[in-house]
C-alpha positions as CSV (number, residue, x, y, z in Angstrom):
1,X,-24.6,26.7,-52.0
2,X,-26.4,27.3,-48.7
3,X,-25.2,23.9,-47.4
4,X,-21.7,24.0,-48.5
5,X,-21.5,27.7,-46.3
6,X,-23.4,26.6,-43.2
7,X,-21.4,23.0,-43.6
8,X,-18.2,25.3,-43.7
9,X,-19.2,27.3,-40.8
10,X,-20.2,24.3,-39.2
11,X,-16.5,22.9,-39.7
12,X,-14.9,26.0,-38.4
13,X,-16.6,25.8,-35.7
14,X,-15.9,22.7,-34.1
15,X,-12.1,23.3,-34.8
16,X,-12.0,26.7,-33.3
17,X,-14.2,25.1,-29.8
18,X,-10.6,24.1,-28.3
19,X,-8.9,26.7,-29.3
20,X,-11.8,29.0,-27.7
21,X,-12.2,27.0,-24.2
22,X,-8.1,27.3,-23.6
23,X,-8.6,30.5,-24.2
24,X,-11.3,31.1,-21.4
25,X,-9.3,28.9,-19.3
26,X,-6.3,31.2,-19.4
27,X,-8.3,34.4,-19.4
28,X,-9.8,32.5,-15.6
29,X,-6.2,31.8,-14.4
30,X,-5.2,36.0,-16.1
31,X,-8.3,36.8,-13.3
32,X,-6.9,35.7,-10.5
33,X,-3.4,36.9,-11.1
34,X,-4.6,40.0,-11.6
35,X,-7.1,40.5,-8.8
36,X,-5.4,39.1,-6.7
37,X,-1.6,38.5,-7.1
38,X,-0.7,42.1,-9.2
39,X,-3.4,43.9,-7.2
40,X,-5.2,43.2,-3.9
41,X,-2.3,41.5,-1.8
42,X,0.0,43.7,-2.8
43,X,-2.3,46.7,-1.6
44,X,-3.3,44.3,1.5
45,X,0.6,44.2,2.1
46,X,1.0,47.8,1.6
47,X,-1.6,48.0,3.8
48,X,-0.3,46.7,7.0
49,X,3.1,48.6,6.3
50,X,0.7,51.8,7.7
51,X,0.6,51.8,11.5
52,X,-2.3,54.1,11.5
53,X,-4.2,51.0,9.1
54,X,-2.6,48.8,11.7
55,X,-3.5,50.4,14.6
56,X,-7.0,50.4,13.6
57,X,-6.8,46.8,12.4
58,X,-6.1,46.2,15.8
59,X,-8.2,48.1,17.6
60,X,-11.5,46.8,15.6
61,X,-9.7,42.9,14.5
62,X,-13.5,41.2,13.7
63,X,-14.1,44.3,11.9
64,X,-11.5,45.1,10.0
65,X,-11.3,40.9,9.7
66,X,-14.6,40.9,7.7
67,X,-14.0,44.1,5.3
68,X,-10.8,42.3,4.1
69,X,-12.6,39.8,3.5
70,X,-15.2,41.5,1.7
71,X,-12.4,42.9,-0.6
72,X,-11.8,39.9,-1.8
73,X,-15.6,39.0,-3.1
74,X,-15.0,43.1,-4.8
75,X,-11.5,42.3,-6.6
76,X,-12.2,38.9,-7.9
77,X,-15.6,39.6,-8.9
78,X,-15.3,42.8,-10.7
79,X,-12.4,41.2,-12.4
80,X,-14.9,38.3,-13.6
81,X,-17.4,40.4,-15.1
82,X,-15.0,42.9,-16.5
83,X,-13.1,40.1,-18.5
84,X,-16.6,38.7,-19.5
85,X,-17.8,42.2,-20.4
86,X,-15.2,42.6,-22.9
87,X,-13.1,40.1,-23.9
88,X,-15.6,37.0,-24.1
89,X,-18.0,37.3,-27.3
90,X,-20.3,37.0,-27.5
91,X,-22.9,37.6,-24.4
92,X,-24.9,34.8,-24.8
93,X,-23.3,31.3,-24.5
94,X,-23.2,27.6,-23.8
95,X,-22.7,26.7,-19.5
96,X,-19.4,26.2,-20.1
97,X,-17.6,28.9,-20.6
98,X,-18.2,30.1,-17.0
99,X,-17.3,26.9,-15.7
100,X,-14.0,26.2,-17.5
101,X,-13.5,29.9,-16.6
102,X,-14.3,29.5,-12.5
103,X,-11.8,26.4,-13.1
104,X,-8.7,28.2,-14.5
105,X,-9.5,30.9,-11.4
106,X,-9.8,28.2,-8.8
107,X,-6.4,26.2,-10.1
108,X,-4.6,29.1,-10.6
109,X,-5.1,30.1,-6.9
110,X,-4.4,26.6,-6.0
111,X,-1.2,26.6,-7.7
112,X,-0.2,30.3,-6.2
113,X,-0.9,29.2,-2.7
114,X,0.7,25.9,-3.1
115,X,4.1,27.6,-4.7
116,X,3.9,30.2,-1.9
117,X,3.4,28.0,1.1
118,X,5.9,25.1,-0.2
119,X,8.1,25.8,2.5
120,X,5.3,24.6,5.0
121,X,3.9,21.7,2.8
122,X,7.2,20.1,2.1
123,X,8.0,19.2,5.7
124,X,3.9,17.8,6.6
125,X,3.1,14.6,6.3
126,X,0.9,13.3,3.5
127,X,-2.0,12.3,5.9
128,X,-1.6,16.3,6.9
129,X,-3.0,17.2,3.4
130,X,-6.3,16.0,3.3
131,X,-8.1,18.7,4.6
132,X,-6.1,21.2,2.8
133,X,-6.7,19.5,-0.6
134,X,-10.5,19.2,0.3
135,X,-10.5,23.0,1.1
136,X,-9.0,24.0,-2.5
137,X,-11.4,21.1,-3.8
138,X,-14.3,23.3,-2.2
139,X,-12.6,26.4,-3.0
140,X,-12.4,26.0,-6.8
141,X,-16.3,24.8,-7.0
142,X,-17.2,27.9,-5.4
143,X,-14.8,29.4,-7.9
144,X,-17.2,27.8,-10.4
145,X,-19.8,28.8,-8.7
146,X,-19.5,32.4,-8.6
147,X,-18.3,32.6,-12.3
148,X,-21.6,30.8,-13.0
149,X,-23.5,33.7,-10.8
150,X,-21.7,36.4,-13.1
151,X,-22.4,35.1,-16.5
152,X,-26.0,34.4,-15.7
153,X,-26.1,38.3,-15.6
154,X,-24.7,38.5,-19.1
155,X,-27.3,35.6,-19.8
156,X,-30.1,37.3,-18.2
157,X,-29.3,40.7,-18.9
158,X,-29.4,42.1,-15.3
159,X,-25.3,42.5,-15.1
160,X,-25.3,45.0,-12.3
161,X,-28.0,42.8,-9.8
162,X,-25.8,39.9,-10.5
163,X,-22.7,41.1,-10.0
164,X,-23.3,42.7,-6.0
165,X,-24.9,39.2,-5.2
166,X,-21.3,37.5,-6.4
167,X,-19.9,40.6,-4.5
168,X,-21.5,40.4,-1.4
169,X,-21.5,36.0,-1.3
170,X,-18.4,36.0,-2.0
171,X,-17.6,38.4,0.8
172,X,-19.7,36.3,3.1
173,X,-18.3,33.5,2.2
174,X,-14.6,34.7,2.9
175,X,-15.8,36.4,6.4
176,X,-16.5,33.1,7.8
177,X,-12.3,33.1,8.4
178,X,-12.3,35.8,11.1
179,X,-16.2,35.1,11.7
180,X,-14.8,31.4,12.6
181,X,-13.6,32.4,16.0
182,X,-16.1,34.0,17.3
183,X,-18.8,31.7,16.2
184,X,-16.5,29.2,18.0
185,X,-16.1,27.0,15.0
186,X,-12.4,25.1,14.4
187,X,-10.6,23.9,11.3
188,X,-13.2,20.8,10.5
189,X,-16.5,22.6,11.4
190,X,-15.3,25.5,9.1
191,X,-15.0,23.7,6.3
192,X,-17.7,21.3,6.7
193,X,-19.8,24.9,5.9
194,X,-17.6,25.8,3.2
195,X,-18.3,21.6,2.0
196,X,-22.2,22.5,2.0
197,X,-21.6,26.3,0.5
198,X,-19.8,24.4,-2.2
199,X,-22.2,21.7,-3.0
200,X,-25.4,25.0,-2.6
201,X,-23.6,26.2,-5.3
202,X,-23.3,23.2,-7.3
203,X,-27.1,22.7,-7.6
204,X,-27.3,26.5,-8.6
205,X,-25.0,25.5,-11.5
206,X,-27.2,22.9,-12.8
207,X,-30.7,25.0,-12.0
208,X,-28.5,28.3,-13.8
209,X,-28.3,25.3,-17.2
210,X,-31.7,26.4,-18.4
211,X,-30.2,30.1,-18.5
212,X,-27.8,29.1,-21.2
213,X,-28.0,27.8,-25.1
214,X,-27.5,24.1,-25.8
215,X,-23.7,23.7,-26.7
216,X,-24.0,22.0,-30.2
217,X,-20.2,22.2,-30.9
218,X,-19.9,23.1,-27.6
219,X,-19.7,27.3,-29.2
């Protein structure tokens, strides 16, 4: 009887596995939409319509650019943290969960950028798409890395430490954009640094596998 119940449980897990992964992917996409499209982007748009804010931003362009970059880390990493804490149980999981979540987040961002800038994208030559496509590939990889970083906090029961780490790291990566001019970096130089960061996060993802349970039915 016990063996039969165990077999039924394993069968149910196997059947539910694809559905859970789809849910995780959708939640990753929703994380981007909620933290960026529905909150941060409108908030920044409202601030840009404020004369006092714009005067301050123009007076301290580099500082304001860095601060705006850090808001991306604050919003997005807090969103990942909240969704993991409230919507994705159990706390201990397999490494595939943050990877799929990050893919959902990053791919949703790529689609949103594609739709938003379609007017400009549609008139450029195919050869000119190479750099933007590479940039998005690196960005998606980075989103996967940050998702794993947030999940590591839950796996190791050090949630706030890893949340802070993800926010700061994300902010520093985004701050490269306003800092590029000051550092004398062109588009290729900036992308080379982003590629290096993506590579380091891939190593971090593989290193983090030790913190996760082995996936037999991937859950």
